[in-house]
SEDO-40774 format. One line per field, with one value per atom (N, C-alpha, C, CB): residue in three letters; y, z, x. Coordinates in steps of 0.001 Angstrom, whole numbers, plus 500000, padded with zeros to 6 digits. Glycine has a CB too. Layout:
% SEDO-40774
code <- ALA; ...;
north <- Y; ...;
up <- Z; ...;
east <- X; ...;
% end
This chain:
% SEDO-40774
code <- MET; MET; MET; MET; SER; SER; SER; SER; SER; SER; SER; SER; ALA; ALA; ALA; ALA; THR; THR; THR; THR; GLU; GLU; GLU; GLU; ILE; ILE; ILE; ILE; GLY; GLY; GLY; GLY; GLY; GLY; GLY; GLY; VAL; VAL; VAL; VAL; ASP; ASP; ASP; ASP; PHE; PHE; PHE; PHE; LEU; LEU; LEU; LEU; THR; THR; THR; THR; VAL; VAL; VAL; VAL; PHE; PHE; PHE; PHE; VAL; VAL; VAL; VAL; GLU; GLU; GLU; GLU; ASP; ASP; ASP; ASP; TYR; TYR; TYR; TYR; PRO; PRO; PRO; PRO; ALA; ALA; ALA; ALA; ALA; ALA; ALA; ALA; GLN; GLN; GLN; GLN; LYS; LYS; LYS; LYS; PHE; PHE; PHE; PHE; TYR; TYR; TYR; TYR; GLY; GLY; GLY; GLY; GLU; GLU; GLU; GLU; LEU; LEU; LEU; LEU; LEU; LEU; LEU; LEU; GLY; GLY; GLY; GLY; LEU; LEU; LEU; LEU; GLU; GLU; GLU; GLU; HIS; HIS; HIS; HIS; SER; SER; SER; SER; VAL; VAL; VAL; VAL; ASP; ASP; ASP; ASP; TYR; TYR; TYR; TYR; LYS; LYS; LYS; LYS; LYS; LYS; LYS; LYS; ILE; ILE; ILE; ILE; PRO; PRO; PRO; PRO; ALA; ALA; ALA; ALA; GLY; GLY; GLY; GLY; GLU; GLU; GLU; GLU; TYR; TYR; TYR; TYR; GLU; GLU; GLU; GLU; THR; THR; THR; THR; GLY; GLY; GLY; GLY; ASN; ASN; ASN; ASN; LEU; LEU; LEU; LEU; THR; THR; THR; THR; LEU; LEU; LEU; LEU; GLN; GLN; GLN; GLN; LEU; LEU; LEU; LEU; ILE; ILE; ILE; ILE; ASP; ASP; ASP; ASP; ALA; ALA; ALA; ALA; ALA; ALA; ALA; ALA; SER; SER; SER; SER; ILE; ILE; ILE; ILE; GLY; GLY; GLY; GLY; ARG; ARG; ARG; ARG; GLU; GLU; GLU; GLU; PHE; PHE; PHE; PHE; LYS; LYS; LYS; LYS; PRO; PRO; PRO; PRO; SER; SER; SER; SER; ARG; ARG; ARG; ARG; ASN; ASN; ASN; ASN; PRO; PRO; PRO; PRO; ILE; ILE; ILE; ILE; ALA; ALA; ALA; ALA; PHE; PHE; PHE; PHE; HIS; HIS; HIS; HIS; VAL; VAL; VAL; VAL; ASP; ASP; ASP; ASP; ASP; ASP; ASP; ASP; VAL; VAL; VAL; VAL; GLU; GLU; GLU; GLU; ALA; ALA; ALA; ALA; ALA; ALA; ALA; ALA; ARG; ARG; ARG; ARG; ALA; ALA; ALA; ALA; GLU; GLU; GLU; GLU; LEU; LEU; LEU; LEU; GLU; GLU; GLU; GLU; SER; SER; SER; SER; GLN; GLN; GLN; GLN; GLY; GLY; GLY; GLY; VAL; VAL; VAL; VAL; GLU; GLU; GLU; GLU; PHE; PHE; PHE; PHE; PHE; PHE; PHE; PHE; GLY; GLY; GLY; GLY; ALA; ALA; ALA; ALA; THR; THR; THR; THR; VAL; VAL; VAL; VAL; ASP; ASP; ASP; ASP; SER; SER; SER; SER; GLY; GLY; GLY; GLY; VAL; VAL; VAL; VAL; CYS; CYS; CYS; CYS; HIS; HIS; HIS; HIS; MET; MET; MET; MET; ALA; ALA; ALA; ALA; HIS; HIS; HIS; HIS; PHE; PHE; PHE; PHE; ARG; ARG; ARG; ARG; ASP; ASP; ASP; ASP; PRO; PRO; PRO; PRO; ASP; ASP; ASP; ASP; GLY; GLY; GLY; GLY; ASN; ASN; ASN; ASN; ALA; ALA; ALA; ALA; LEU; LEU; LEU; LEU; MET; MET; MET; MET; PHE; PHE; PHE; PHE; HIS; HIS; HIS; HIS; HIS; HIS; HIS; HIS; ARG; ARG; ARG; ARG; TYR; TYR; TYR; TYR; ALA; ALA; ALA; ALA; PRO; PRO; PRO; PRO; PRO; PRO; PRO; PRO; SER; SER; SER; SER; SER; SER; SER; SER;
north <- 498821; 500000; 501241; 499998; 502137; 503366; 504522; 503650; 505437; 506622; 507807; 506383; 508988; 510203; 510235; 511432; 509445; 509442; 508282; 509396; 507596; 506506; 507098; 505690; 506716; 507253; 506538; 507115; 507315; 506744; 506879; 507378; 507457; 507642; 508867; 507775; 509236; 510445; 511357; 510120; 512587; 513510; 514223; 514521; 514694; 515392; 515341; 516835; 515668; 515752; 517121; 514592; 517850; 519161; 519021; 520052; 519734; 519802; 521276; 519195; 521625; 523007; 523284; 523298; 524471; 524898; 526325; 524797; 526727; 528123; 528898; 528176; 528225; 528855; 528236; 528686; 528813; 528236; 528219; 529004; 529270; 529189; 528030; 530512; 527792; 526665; 525343; 526720; 525261; 524044; 523794; 524146; 524859; 524718; 524112; 526084; 524616; 524121; 522659; 525000; 522346; 521003; 519984; 520971; 520222; 519253; 519232; 519563; 520401; 520474; 520122; 521831; 520732; 520512; 519309; 521747; 519252; 518174; 516818; 518496; 516773; 515513; 515268; 515503; 516315; 516164; 515965; 515029; 516428; 516301; 517385; 516391; 517022; 517976; 519022; 517247; 520311; 521421; 521713; 522709; 521186; 521243; 522502; 520067; 523106; 524291; 525230; 523898; 526534; 527559; 528439; 528402; 528665; 529389; 530896; 529136; 531450; 532857; 533835; 533196; 533702; 534643; 534437; 534518; 533230; 532910; 532036; 532188; 531976; 531114; 529646; 531489; 529039; 527651; 527098; 527535; 525792; 525137; 523644; 525471; 522941; 521502; 520790; 521142; 519628; 518792; 517379; 518822; 516757; 515435; 514347; 515360; 513282; 512162; 510947; 511793; 511009; 509857; 509289; 508778; 509260; 508744; 509616; 507349; 510679; 511578; 512967; 511062; 513974; 515356; 515871; 516247; 516516; 517201; 518674; 516980; 519214; 520641; 521268; 520925; 522017; 522737; 524115; 522814; 524514; 525813; 526447; 525667; 527714; 528474; 528584; 529898; 527964; 527885; 529270; 527143; 530216; 531556; 532257; 532405; 531911; 532584; 532279; 532183; 531221; 530907; 530925; 529533; 531616; 531801; 530590; 532220; 529673; 528472; 528594; 527209; 528028; 527963; 526819; 527769; 527081; 526034; 525104; 526642; 523821; 522760; 521682; 522194; 521302; 520265; 518939; 520070; 518233; 516930; 515897; 516499; 515116; 514039; 512715; 513891; 512679; 511463; 511509; 511320; 510611; 510718; 510396; 509816; 511115; 510764; 509764; 512043; 508596; 507534; 507603; 506130; 508111; 508191; 506858; 509342; 506225; 504965; 505221; 504259; 504461; 504438; 502969; 505259; 502694; 501316; 500900; 501152; 501861; 501552; 502596; 501517; 502236; 503172; 503659; 502516; 502769; 503170; 504135; 501944; 503906; 504809; 506182; 504195; 506192; 507462; 508219; 507218; 507487; 508106; 508709; 507075; 507951; 508437; 509698; 507348; 509745; 510922; 512166; 510679; 512027; 513190; 513547; 512918; 512543; 512821; 513588; 511513; 513277; 513984; 515445; 513299; 515768; 517148; 517807; 517188; 517171; 517786; 517446; 519202; 516553; 516174; 515181; 515563; 515438; 514565; 513506; 515383; 512261; 511152; 510783; 509924; 510163; 509838; 508341; 510328; 507940; 506537; 505807; 505886; 504515; 503661; 503381; 502335; 502926; 502466; 501246; 502125; 501241; 500185; 499093; 500745; 497845; 496690; 496019; 495692; 496176; 495670; 494189; 496443; 493584; 492206; 492134; 491509; 493247; 493325; 494554; 493341; 495533; 496758; 497423; 497735; 498356; 499219; 500630; 499190; 501335; 502701; 503542; 502715; 504772; 505723; 507049; 505896; 507529; 508698; 509980; 508479; 511063; 512384; 513438; 512561; 514707; 515802; 516825; 516483; 517565; 518680; 519880; 519036; 521005; 522151; 522716; 523231; 522480; 522961; 521918; 523407; 520757; 519727; 518708; 520364; 518739; 517739; 516378; 518151; 515346; 513998; 513399; 513094; 512805; 512138; 510837; 513047; 509952; 508746; 508248; 507639; 507560; 506757; 505359; 506759; 504702; 503405; 502489; 503562; 501226; 500210; 498900; 500041; 498430; 497132; 496056; 497094; 495122; 494057; 492709; 493911; 492574; 491322; 491548; 490810; 490590; 490754; 490798; 489620; 491545; 491553; 490151; 492502; 489822; 488509; 488560; 488085; 487415; 487410; 486709; 486762;
up <- 500000; 500000; 500000; 501217; 499105; 498991; 499579; 497515; 500208; 500745; 500678; 502201; 500898; 500875; 502020; 500929; 503066; 504221; 504204; 505500; 503088; 502990; 503064; 501664; 504094; 504330; 503439; 505815; 502724; 501811; 502285; 500484; 503466; 503998; 504892; 502859; 505286; 506086; 505271; 507505; 505003; 504175; 504932; 503577; 506152; 506917; 508392; 506456; 509193; 510640; 511058; 511366; 511845; 512321; 513571; 512602; 513581; 514745; 515139; 514447; 516262; 516725; 517372; 517718; 517092; 517654; 518170; 516600; 519001; 519466; 518723; 520979; 518339; 517690; 516310; 518544; 515322; 513983; 513372; 513082; 513488; 512933; 513534; 513170; 514839; 515453; 514931; 516997; 514732; 514193; 512761; 514242; 511955; 510582; 510577; 509866; 511436; 511505; 511968; 512458; 512997; 513557; 512548; 514821; 511991; 511096; 509721; 510938; 509237; 507912; 507886; 507362; 508780; 508759; 509594; 509254; 510839; 511723; 511329; 513170; 511114; 510715; 509208; 511142; 508447; 507003; 506218; 506740; 506769; 506043; 504970; 507017; 503839; 502747; 503145; 501450; 503021; 503288; 501975; 503845; 501820; 500539; 500318; 500412; 501402; 501279; 502436; 501251; 502130; 503168; 502984; 503090; 504050; 503940; 503749; 505156; 504123; 503951; 504722; 502508; 504681; 505366; 506869; 504824; 507306; 508729; 508911; 509262; 510123; 510342; 510371; 511649; 509189; 509034; 507717; 509104; 507644; 506419; 506534; 506096; 505458; 505398; 505158; 504310; 505812; 505720; 505379; 507044; 504479; 503970; 504685; 502455; 505108; 505773; 504859; 507031; 503689; 502785; 502622; 503292; 503701; 503595; 504306; 504152; 504959; 505681; 505709; 507129; 505412; 505490; 506898; 504468; 507455; 508743; 508467; 509653; 508985; 508884; 510190; 508613; 510136; 511312; 511276; 511350; 512398; 512414; 513788; 512027; 513789; 515033; 515565; 514817; 516706; 517252; 517437; 518588; 517955; 518216; 516935; 518927; 515801; 514541; 514069; 513466; 514609; 514258; 515498; 513566; 516535; 517734; 518629; 517339; 518537; 519370; 520498; 518526; 521638; 522753; 522487; 524118; 522664; 522427; 523623; 522117; 523347; 524317; 523552; 524987; 524011; 523266; 523272; 523855; 522169; 522053; 522858; 520575; 523627; 524403; 523650; 525748; 522528; 521723; 520631; 521110; 520686; 519752; 518308; 520190; 517426; 516013; 515866; 515059; 515320; 515179; 513784; 515434; 513711; 512449; 512172; 512471; 511048; 510686; 510265; 509552; 510846; 510431; 510353; 511433; 509555; 509439; 510645; 508179; 511276; 512410; 513496; 511975; 514502; 515575; 516307; 516564; 516641; 517396; 516607; 517782; 515313; 514490; 514358; 513089; 514151; 514045; 515367; 513636; 516459; 517787; 518012; 518889; 517715; 517914; 517096; 517538; 515881; 515033; 515662; 513646; 516163; 516783; 518119; 516983; 518901; 520176; 519949; 520935; 518869; 518576; 518227; 517431; 517911; 517586; 518731; 516300; 519917; 521108; 521443; 520978; 520692; 520991; 522145; 519733; 523150; 524321; 524102; 525589; 524386; 524325; 525745; 523575; 525886; 527199; 527426; 527338; 528342; 528652; 527555; 528883; 527776; 526811; 525630; 527474; 524546; 523416; 523874; 522177; 523548; 523972; 522913; 524228; 523361; 522496; 523002; 522504; 522270; 522713; 522440; 522043; 521715; 521275; 519820; 522132; 519270; 517847; 517166; 517677; 517988; 517407; 518375; 517040; 517825; 518624; 518571; 518102; 519713; 519806; 520653; 520407; 520207; 520968; 521000; 520338; 522207; 522394; 522596; 523586; 521941; 522080; 521827; 521101; 521863; 521640; 520678; 522974; 520040; 519204; 520111; 518110; 519578; 520428; 521247; 519583; 520813; 521556; 522501; 520599; 522584; 523520; 522966; 524672; 521655; 521060; 521056; 519622; 521470; 521570; 520185; 522388; 520017; 518776; 519138; 517901; 518169; 518393; 517074; 519075; 517173; 516060; 516289; 515957; 515210; 515330; 514202; 515314; 514549; 513534; 513978; 513297; 513188; 513467; 512790; 512962; 513583; 513030; 512949; 513861; 513574; 513510; 512668; 514950; 511879; 511084; 511979; 510063; 511561; 512348; 512454; 511718; 513600; 513764; 513178; 515266; 512696; 512097; 512963; 510743;
east <- 500842; 500000; 500886; 499043; 500647; 501419; 500616; 501794; 501322; 500654; 501602; 500179; 501080; 501894; 502886; 501009; 502651; 503560; 504543; 502764; 504673; 505638; 507052; 505434; 507798; 509131; 510130; 509528; 510929; 511909; 513338; 511779; 513542; 514890; 514932; 515917; 516128; 516336; 517235; 516966; 516803; 517563; 518674; 516643; 518361; 519381; 519062; 519512; 520063; 519933; 520450; 520714; 519673; 520094; 520945; 518878; 522068; 522939; 523009; 524380; 522374; 522425; 523775; 521277; 524317; 525592; 525453; 526730; 526413; 526481; 527560; 526751; 528620; 529769; 529938; 531071; 529241; 529265; 530669; 528328; 531483; 532839; 533664; 533567; 533530; 534244; 533691; 534132; 532381; 531766; 532232; 530228; 532330; 532826; 534225; 532837; 535076; 536446; 536459; 537293; 535673; 535656; 535131; 534808; 533940; 533325; 534008; 531842; 534399; 535007; 536478; 534830; 537259; 538705; 539125; 539421; 538689; 539145; 538554; 538778; 537231; 536604; 536703; 535145; 536964; 537138; 535857; 538027; 534725; 533460; 533361; 532257; 532792; 532602; 531565; 532169; 531942; 531020; 530306; 531775; 529092; 528397; 527570; 527516; 527085; 526225; 526509; 524716; 526601; 526665; 525436; 528008; 524691; 523427; 523585; 522607; 524704; 525054; 524165; 525004; 522849; 521960; 521941; 520558; 522251; 522356; 523591; 521057; 524157; 525319; 524916; 526024; 524952; 524526; 525043; 522988; 525115; 525537; 525358; 526983; 525714; 525526; 526846; 524530; 526980; 528178; 527758; 528996; 528509; 528153; 528950; 528393; 528242; 528892; 529006; 528133; 528444; 528431; 527037; 529366; 526259; 524894; 523870; 524832; 524337; 523435; 524052; 523158; 523262; 523720; 523513; 522981; 524543; 524407; 524188; 525664; 523104; 522823; 523290; 521287; 524385; 524870; 524251; 526441; 523660; 522986; 523117; 521497; 523449; 523509; 522084; 524157; 521839; 520477; 519853; 520490; 520624; 520089; 519643; 521133; 520260; 519927; 518511; 520912; 517910; 516520; 515628; 516436; 516102; 515283; 515159; 513941; 516113; 516080; 517093; 516363; 516758; 517694; 518666; 516946; 519957; 520940; 521040; 522303; 520961; 521233; 521986; 519898; 523178; 523907; 523158; 525306; 523250; 522606; 523383; 522500; 522667; 523281; 523242; 522579; 522512; 522392; 523451; 520956; 524424; 525544; 525183; 526639; 525848; 525850; 526988; 526029; 526694; 527696; 528310; 527066; 529543; 530261; 530943; 531293; 530609; 531247; 532691; 530464; 533607; 535010; 535435; 535932; 536447; 536930; 537752; 537756; 538445; 539321; 539094; 540826; 538320; 537969; 539208; 537005; 540127; 541320; 542191; 542137; 542356; 543170; 542500; 543404; 541179; 540453; 540516; 538982; 540378; 540461; 541840; 540149; 542880; 544249; 544516; 545260; 543985; 544174; 543549; 543572; 542315; 541662; 542302; 540168; 542686; 543351; 544646; 543635; 545359; 546612; 546368; 547351; 545111; 544748; 543975; 543915; 544008; 543444; 542011; 543543; 541376; 539995; 540014; 539282; 539165; 539068; 538000; 538757; 538356; 537409; 537014; 538016; 535849; 535312; 535397; 533858; 536255; 536431; 537183; 535096; 537347; 538031; 537104; 538490; 537690; 536896; 536095; 537805; 534812; 533903; 533869; 532484; 533974; 533759; 532488; 535003; 531404; 530098; 529900; 529000; 530832; 530653; 530247; 529621; 529777; 529438; 530042; 527932; 530484; 531033; 532011; 529899; 532790; 533658; 533077; 535148; 533136; 532617; 533562; 531181; 533813; 534626; 533874; 536064; 533565; 532705; 533517; 531779; 533050; 533661; 532597; 534863; 532980; 532023; 532601; 531649; 531701; 532145; 532427; 531071; 532912; 533247; 532085; 533798; 530840; 529677; 529100; 528612; 529735; 529296; 528326; 528684; 528039; 527164; 527863; 526759; 527146; 527701; 527933; 526767; 529118; 529509; 530203; 530439; 530351; 531153; 531710; 530316; 532830; 533312; 532754; 534902; 532329; 531674; 532127; 530140; 532328; 532602; 531973; 534135; 531030; 530390; 531220; 528890; 531732; 532570; 531856; 533818; 530705; 529953; 528688; 529588; 528310; 527088; 525864; 526950; 524846; 523600; 523025; 522560; 522481; 521852; 520449; 521809; 519996; 518656; 517662; 518680;
% end
């Protein structure tokens, strides 16, 4: 059955920030995400992760109160420890040891505004 509300995917995820220039540097330069769009009229833009666009936007510029997200965005990497070491060498603080859940590795960190992020690599196939 087809309907107008049939979901075909997720186009983007909004990440509210307080310091857009610092976010641009972090997501674009440090994480190496492609900066595909700059909004120009407000401090905001879009960054590509490969399968999901992150919309970074200064919360105050659209009348929103800034609160950092506590729900991490899980960035897929092939080697969590290598990705972690690279960011740590550039001053990014990680929280606790890298987690091995039995199916994946996860390393938790935050962006300059305190939004929760993680490096993630699933090494075991999903169970059916």
